[in-house]
C-alpha positions in Angstrom: 61.8 108.3 148.5 62.7 111.6 147.0 65.2 109.8 144.7 62.2 108.1 143.0 60.6 111.5 142.3 59.8 112.3 138.7 59.8 116.1 137.9 58.3 115.6 134.5 55.3 113.8 136.0 54.9 116.5 138.6 54.8 119.2 135.9 52.1 117.1 134.2 50.2 117.0 137.4 50.6 120.7 137.7 48.9 121.1 134.4 46.1 118.7 135.4 45.4 120.7 138.5 45.4 124.1 136.8 43.2 122.8 134.0 40.8 120.7 136.1 40.9 122.4 139.5 39.0 125.1 141.1 40.6 128.5 141.2 40.9 130.1 144.6 43.0 132.8 146.3 45.9 130.4 146.8 46.0 128.9 143.3 44.1 126.0 141.7 43.0 123.1 143.9 42.2 119.6 142.7 41.9 116.4 144.8 43.6 117.9 147.9 46.6 119.6 146.2 46.9 123.3 145.5 49.1 124.4 142.7 50.3 127.9 141.7 52.8 129.5 139.4 55.0 132.2 141.0 55.2 135.7 139.7 58.6 135.0 137.9 57.0 132.4 135.6 59.9 130.0 136.3 58.8 128.5 139.6 55.7 126.4 140.3 54.6 125.1 143.7 52.2 122.4 144.8 51.1 121.6 148.4 48.7 119.4 150.2 49.2 121.4 153.5 51.8 119.0 154.9 54.3 118.9 152.0 55.2 121.7 149.6 57.0 121.0 146.4 58.8 123.8 144.5 59.9 123.2 140.9 62.4 125.7 139.6 64.0 126.6 136.3 65.8 123.6 134.6 63.6 121.1 136.6 65.5 121.7 139.9 63.2 121.0 142.8 62.9 121.2 146.6 60.5 119.6 149.1 59.5 121.1 152.4 58.0 118.7 154.9 58.3 117.5 158.5 57.6 113.8 158.2 58.8 111.2 155.7 55.4 109.5 155.7 53.8 112.8 154.5 56.4 113.0 151.7 55.7 109.4 150.6 52.0 110.0 150.6 52.4 113.3 148.6 54.6 111.7 145.9 52.2 108.7 145.6 49.3 111.1 145.1 51.3 113.0 142.4 52.0 109.7 140.6 48.3 108.7 140.7 47.2 112.1 139.4 49.8 111.9 136.6 48.5 108.7 135.1 
């Protein structure tokens, strides 16, 4: 499933969340996903509490998750928000 992941779409979703979401202590939240930019300005992260996505400089990325089903659901939600 990770092979089907689109970093550019995820960055678009990051912008949607930070522009439309509610700001809280952990970042901006919108439709169950919390997004924040790290202090270095080159790393952004998004999480739904089960899956965390880190996007680094040059669009490198890493997922942290326990179950494949959670990853699939998270990626589908990102695709939906990016439309």
